[in-house]
Jmol script that loads the backbone (N, CA, C; Angstrom):
load data "model"
ATOM      1  N   MET A   1      98.749 121.840   3.842  1.00  0.00           N
ATOM      2  CA  MET A   1      98.240 120.492   3.704  1.00  0.00           C
ATOM      3  C   MET A   1      96.777 120.510   4.143  1.00  0.00           C
ATOM      4  N   ASP A   2      95.887 119.975   3.292  1.00  0.00           N
ATOM      5  CA  ASP A   2      94.463 119.983   3.598  1.00  0.00           C
ATOM      6  C   ASP A   2      93.987 118.739   4.322  1.00  0.00           C
ATOM      7  N   HIS A   3      94.581 117.592   4.007  1.00  0.00           N
ATOM      8  CA  HIS A   3      94.100 116.321   4.558  1.00  0.00           C
ATOM      9  C   HIS A   3      95.189 115.274   4.350  1.00  0.00           C
ATOM     10  N   ILE A   4      95.264 114.295   5.248  1.00  0.00           N
ATOM     11  CA  ILE A   4      96.212 113.189   5.111  1.00  0.00           C
ATOM     12  C   ILE A   4      95.410 111.905   4.961  1.00  0.00           C
ATOM     13  N   LEU A   5      95.769 111.110   3.959  1.00  0.00           N
ATOM     14  CA  LEU A   5      95.159 109.800   3.734  1.00  0.00           C
ATOM     15  C   LEU A   5      96.268 108.771   3.807  1.00  0.00           C
ATOM     16  N   VAL A   6      96.095 107.770   4.657  1.00  0.00           N
ATOM     17  CA  VAL A   6      97.076 106.690   4.750  1.00  0.00           C
ATOM     18  C   VAL A   6      96.347 105.367   4.572  1.00  0.00           C
ATOM     19  N   ALA A   7      96.916 104.504   3.740  1.00  0.00           N
ATOM     20  CA  ALA A   7      96.342 103.175   3.509  1.00  0.00           C
ATOM     21  C   ALA A   7      97.141 102.148   4.289  1.00  0.00           C
ATOM     22  N   THR A   8      96.452 101.135   4.786  1.00  0.00           N
ATOM     23  CA  THR A   8      97.128 100.084   5.535  1.00  0.00           C
ATOM     24  C   THR A   8      96.534  98.726   5.196  1.00  0.00           C
ATOM     25  N   ASP A   9      97.367  97.715   5.290  1.00  0.00           N
ATOM     26  CA  ASP A   9      96.906  96.341   5.096  1.00  0.00           C
ATOM     27  C   ASP A   9      96.906  95.573   6.413  1.00  0.00           C
ATOM     28  N   GLY A  10      97.174  96.274   7.513  1.00  0.00           N
ATOM     29  CA  GLY A  10      97.179  95.640   8.831  1.00  0.00           C
ATOM     30  C   GLY A  10      98.506  95.013   9.208  1.00  0.00           C
ATOM     31  N   SER A  11      99.486  95.064   8.305  1.00  0.00           N
ATOM     32  CA  SER A  11     100.802  94.499   8.604  1.00  0.00           C
ATOM     33  C   SER A  11     101.560  95.422   9.559  1.00  0.00           C
ATOM     34  N   ASP A  12     102.704  94.955  10.035  1.00  0.00           N
ATOM     35  CA  ASP A  12     103.529  95.793  10.912  1.00  0.00           C
ATOM     36  C   ASP A  12     103.945  97.076  10.203  1.00  0.00           C
ATOM     37  N   LYS A  13     104.346  96.976   8.943  1.00  0.00           N
ATOM     38  CA  LYS A  13     104.736  98.172   8.182  1.00  0.00           C
ATOM     39  C   LYS A  13     103.538  99.095   7.978  1.00  0.00           C
ATOM     40  N   GLY A  14     102.358  98.507   7.750  1.00  0.00           N
ATOM     41  CA  GLY A  14     101.148  99.309   7.609  1.00  0.00           C
ATOM     42  C   GLY A  14     100.827 100.058   8.884  1.00  0.00           C
ATOM     43  N   ARG A  15     101.004  99.391  10.006  1.00  0.00           N
ATOM     44  CA  ARG A  15     100.764 100.050  11.302  1.00  0.00           C
ATOM     45  C   ARG A  15     101.775 101.162  11.536  1.00  0.00           C
ATOM     46  N   ASP A  16     103.031 100.924  11.116  1.00  0.00           N
ATOM     47  CA  ASP A  16     104.045 101.979  11.221  1.00  0.00           C
ATOM     48  C   ASP A  16     103.631 103.206  10.403  1.00  0.00           C
ATOM     49  N   ALA A  17     103.098 102.961   9.204  1.00  0.00           N
ATOM     50  CA  ALA A  17     102.654 104.063   8.346  1.00  0.00           C
ATOM     51  C   ALA A  17     101.512 104.834   8.997  1.00  0.00           C
ATOM     52  N   VAL A  18     100.584 104.116   9.621  1.00  0.00           N
ATOM     53  CA  VAL A  18      99.463 104.768  10.310  1.00  0.00           C
ATOM     54  C   VAL A  18      99.984 105.627  11.456  1.00  0.00           C
ATOM     55  N   MET A  19     100.921 105.100  12.219  1.00  0.00           N
ATOM     56  CA  MET A  19     101.478 105.869  13.339  1.00  0.00           C
ATOM     57  C   MET A  19     102.184 107.128  12.853  1.00  0.00           C
ATOM     58  N   MET A  20     102.966 106.997  11.796  1.00  0.00           N
ATOM     59  CA  MET A  20     103.672 108.164  11.263  1.00  0.00           C
ATOM     60  C   MET A  20     102.675 109.205  10.763  1.00  0.00           C
ATOM     61  N   ALA A  21     101.655 108.754  10.059  1.00  0.00           N
ATOM     62  CA  ALA A  21     100.633 109.678   9.550  1.00  0.00           C
ATOM     63  C   ALA A  21      99.878 110.339  10.706  1.00  0.00           C
ATOM     64  N   ALA A  22      99.586 109.579  11.756  1.00  0.00           N
ATOM     65  CA  ALA A  22      98.875 110.130  12.910  1.00  0.00           C
ATOM     66  C   ALA A  22      99.707 111.209  13.607  1.00  0.00           C
ATOM     67  N   LYS A  23     100.993 110.959  13.744  1.00  0.00           N
ATOM     68  CA  LYS A  23     101.872 111.955  14.371  1.00  0.00           C
ATOM     69  C   LYS A  23     101.963 113.215  13.514  1.00  0.00           C
ATOM     70  N   LEU A  24     102.064 113.030  12.187  1.00  0.00           N
ATOM     71  CA  LEU A  24     102.118 114.177  11.286  1.00  0.00           C
ATOM     72  C   LEU A  24     100.815 114.967  11.339  1.00  0.00           C
ATOM     73  N   ALA A  25      99.690 114.257  11.341  1.00  0.00           N
ATOM     74  CA  ALA A  25      98.388 114.925  11.409  1.00  0.00           C
ATOM     75  C   ALA A  25      98.245 115.720  12.694  1.00  0.00           C
ATOM     76  N   LYS A  26      98.684 115.134  13.795  1.00  0.00           N
ATOM     77  CA  LYS A  26      98.594 115.829  15.082  1.00  0.00           C
ATOM     78  C   LYS A  26      99.501 117.061  15.102  1.00  0.00           C
ATOM     79  N   ALA A  27     100.713 116.907  14.591  1.00  0.00           N
ATOM     80  CA  ALA A  27     101.681 118.009  14.609  1.00  0.00           C
ATOM     81  C   ALA A  27     101.256 119.166  13.709  1.00  0.00           C
ATOM     82  N   THR A  28     100.523 118.858  12.656  1.00  0.00           N
ATOM     83  CA  THR A  28     100.123 119.897  11.702  1.00  0.00           C
ATOM     84  C   THR A  28      98.653 120.259  11.817  1.00  0.00           C
ATOM     85  N   ASP A  29      97.963 119.665  12.784  1.00  0.00           N
ATOM     86  CA  ASP A  29      96.528 119.905  12.985  1.00  0.00           C
ATOM     87  C   ASP A  29      95.759 119.695  11.677  1.00  0.00           C
ATOM     88  N   THR A  30      96.051 118.557  11.044  1.00  0.00           N
ATOM     89  CA  THR A  30      95.459 118.210   9.755  1.00  0.00           C
ATOM     90  C   THR A  30      94.575 116.977   9.920  1.00  0.00           C
ATOM     91  N   PRO A  31      93.390 116.957   9.296  1.00  0.00           N
ATOM     92  CA  PRO A  31      92.535 115.768   9.377  1.00  0.00           C
ATOM     93  C   PRO A  31      93.227 114.551   8.775  1.00  0.00           C
ATOM     94  N   LEU A  32      92.964 113.403   9.363  1.00  0.00           N
ATOM     95  CA  LEU A  32      93.566 112.138   8.931  1.00  0.00           C
ATOM     96  C   LEU A  32      92.476 111.127   8.631  1.00  0.00           C
ATOM     97  N   THR A  33      92.598 110.443   7.494  1.00  0.00           N
ATOM     98  CA  THR A  33      91.728 109.325   7.159  1.00  0.00           C
ATOM     99  C   THR A  33      92.597 108.092   6.996  1.00  0.00           C
ATOM    100  N   VAL A  34      92.219 107.009   7.675  1.00  0.00           N
ATOM    101  CA  VAL A  34      92.915 105.732   7.553  1.00  0.00           C
ATOM    102  C   VAL A  34      92.049 104.822   6.699  1.00  0.00           C
ATOM    103  N   LEU A  35      92.640 104.262   5.642  1.00  0.00           N
ATOM    104  CA  LEU A  35      91.921 103.421   4.699  1.00  0.00           C
ATOM    105  C   LEU A  35      92.450 101.995   4.783  1.00  0.00           C
ATOM    106  N   HIS A  36      91.547 101.062   5.041  1.00  0.00           N
ATOM    107  CA  HIS A  36      91.896  99.641   5.068  1.00  0.00           C
ATOM    108  C   HIS A  36      90.904  98.926   4.166  1.00  0.00           C
ATOM    109  N   VAL A  37      91.396  98.394   3.063  1.00  0.00           N
ATOM    110  CA  VAL A  37      90.538  97.752   2.084  1.00  0.00           C
ATOM    111  C   VAL A  37      90.941  96.298   1.933  1.00  0.00           C
ATOM    112  N   VAL A  38      89.955  95.430   1.888  1.00  0.00           N
ATOM    113  CA  VAL A  38      90.200  94.009   1.613  1.00  0.00           C
ATOM    114  C   VAL A  38      89.274  93.595   0.474  1.00  0.00           C
ATOM    115  N   PRO A  39      89.713  92.645  -0.348  1.00  0.00           N
ATOM    116  CA  PRO A  39      88.853  92.219  -1.447  1.00  0.00           C
ATOM    117  C   PRO A  39      87.611  91.490  -0.939  1.00  0.00           C
ATOM    118  N   PRO A  40      86.509  91.557  -1.688  1.00  0.00           N
ATOM    119  CA  PRO A  40      85.292  90.831  -1.286  1.00  0.00           C
ATOM    120  C   PRO A  40      85.596  89.346  -1.117  1.00  0.00           C
ATOM    121  N   GLY A  41      85.055  88.767  -0.058  1.00  0.00           N
ATOM    122  CA  GLY A  41      85.251  87.343   0.189  1.00  0.00           C
ATOM    123  C   GLY A  41      86.592  86.987   0.791  1.00  0.00           C
ATOM    124  N   PHE A  42      87.416  87.990   1.097  1.00  0.00           N
ATOM    125  CA  PHE A  42      88.722  87.733   1.697  1.00  0.00           C
ATOM    126  C   PHE A  42      88.534  87.004   3.016  1.00  0.00           C
ATOM    127  N   ALA A  43      89.254  85.919   3.211  1.00  0.00           N
ATOM    128  CA  ALA A  43      89.126  85.119   4.443  1.00  0.00           C
ATOM    129  C   ALA A  43      89.385  85.998   5.662  1.00  0.00           C
ATOM    130  N   GLY A  44      88.448  86.034   6.563  1.00  0.00           N
ATOM    131  CA  GLY A  44      88.600  86.809   7.779  1.00  0.00           C
ATOM    132  C   GLY A  44      88.168  88.254   7.651  1.00  0.00           C
ATOM    133  N   ALA A  45      87.714  88.658   6.468  1.00  0.00           N
ATOM    134  CA  ALA A  45      87.267  90.045   6.293  1.00  0.00           C
ATOM    135  C   ALA A  45      86.072  90.306   7.195  1.00  0.00           C
ATOM    136  N   THR A  46      86.103  91.432   7.859  1.00  0.00           N
ATOM    137  CA  THR A  46      85.044  91.788   8.792  1.00  0.00           C
ATOM    138  C   THR A  46      84.890  93.291   8.835  1.00  0.00           C
ATOM    139  N   ASN A  47      83.822  93.765   9.385  1.00  0.00           N
ATOM    140  CA  ASN A  47      83.611  95.212   9.493  1.00  0.00           C
ATOM    141  C   ASN A  47      83.962  95.725  10.878  1.00  0.00           C
ATOM    142  N   ARG A  48      84.736  94.967  11.624  1.00  0.00           N
ATOM    143  CA  ARG A  48      85.132  95.410  12.965  1.00  0.00           C
ATOM    144  C   ARG A  48      86.528  94.896  13.288  1.00  0.00           C
ATOM    145  N   LEU A  49      87.126  95.464  14.301  1.00  0.00           N
ATOM    146  CA  LEU A  49      88.452  95.039  14.736  1.00  0.00           C
ATOM    147  C   LEU A  49      88.360  93.699  15.462  1.00  0.00           C
ATOM    148  N   PRO A  50      89.414  92.900  15.406  1.00  0.00           N
ATOM    149  CA  PRO A  50      89.421  91.656  16.168  1.00  0.00           C
ATOM    150  C   PRO A  50      89.314  91.928  17.666  1.00  0.00           C
ATOM    151  N   ALA A  51      88.831  90.948  18.408  1.00  0.00           N
ATOM    152  CA  ALA A  51      88.692  91.091  19.864  1.00  0.00           C
ATOM    153  C   ALA A  51      90.025  91.500  20.471  1.00  0.00           C
ATOM    154  N   GLY A  52      89.996  92.531  21.290  1.00  0.00           N
ATOM    155  CA  GLY A  52      91.193  92.998  21.977  1.00  0.00           C
ATOM    156  C   GLY A  52      92.057  93.944  21.166  1.00  0.00           C
ATOM    157  N   ALA A  53      91.762  94.142  19.882  1.00  0.00           N
ATOM    158  CA  ALA A  53      92.556  95.030  19.042  1.00  0.00           C
ATOM    159  C   ALA A  53      92.060  96.465  19.185  1.00  0.00           C
ATOM    160  N   SER A  54      92.962  97.396  18.978  1.00  0.00           N
ATOM    161  CA  SER A  54      92.585  98.801  19.002  1.00  0.00           C
ATOM    162  C   SER A  54      93.576  99.580  18.152  1.00  0.00           C
ATOM    163  N   PHE A  55      93.168 100.774  17.748  1.00  0.00           N
ATOM    164  CA  PHE A  55      94.076 101.626  17.005  1.00  0.00           C
ATOM    165  C   PHE A  55      95.074 102.239  17.992  1.00  0.00           C
ATOM    166  N   PRO A  56      96.343 102.318  17.611  1.00  0.00           N
ATOM    167  CA  PRO A  56      97.343 102.884  18.530  1.00  0.00           C
ATOM    168  C   PRO A  56      97.137 104.377  18.716  1.00  0.00           C
ATOM    169  N   SER A  57      97.597 104.880  19.832  1.00  0.00           N
ATOM    170  CA  SER A  57      97.528 106.305  20.128  1.00  0.00           C
ATOM    171  C   SER A  57      98.679 107.023  19.434  1.00  0.00           C
ATOM    172  N   ALA A  58      98.416 108.211  18.968  1.00  0.00           N
ATOM    173  CA  ALA A  58      99.444 108.997  18.271  1.00  0.00           C
ATOM    174  C   ALA A  58     100.171 109.930  19.228  1.00  0.00           C
ATOM    175  N   THR A  59     100.542 109.437  20.377  1.00  0.00           N
ATOM    176  CA  THR A  59     101.240 110.290  21.348  1.00  0.00           C
ATOM    177  C   THR A  59     102.724 110.173  21.223  1.00  0.00           C
TER     178      THR A  59
END
end "model"
wireframe off; spacefill off
backbone 0.3
color backbone group
């Protein structure tokens, strides 16, 4: 495996997918890219995480 790409929409299921991909990437020492795309003008679209939010740890 050369690289892992996981897409998320920020939902609970999307976060589950990110966690699973992160664990797989760590276990296989494979680079991971997380992709989060929103349409232009989407209400609340921003280039940063909401206050207090963070990406979960893959431990």
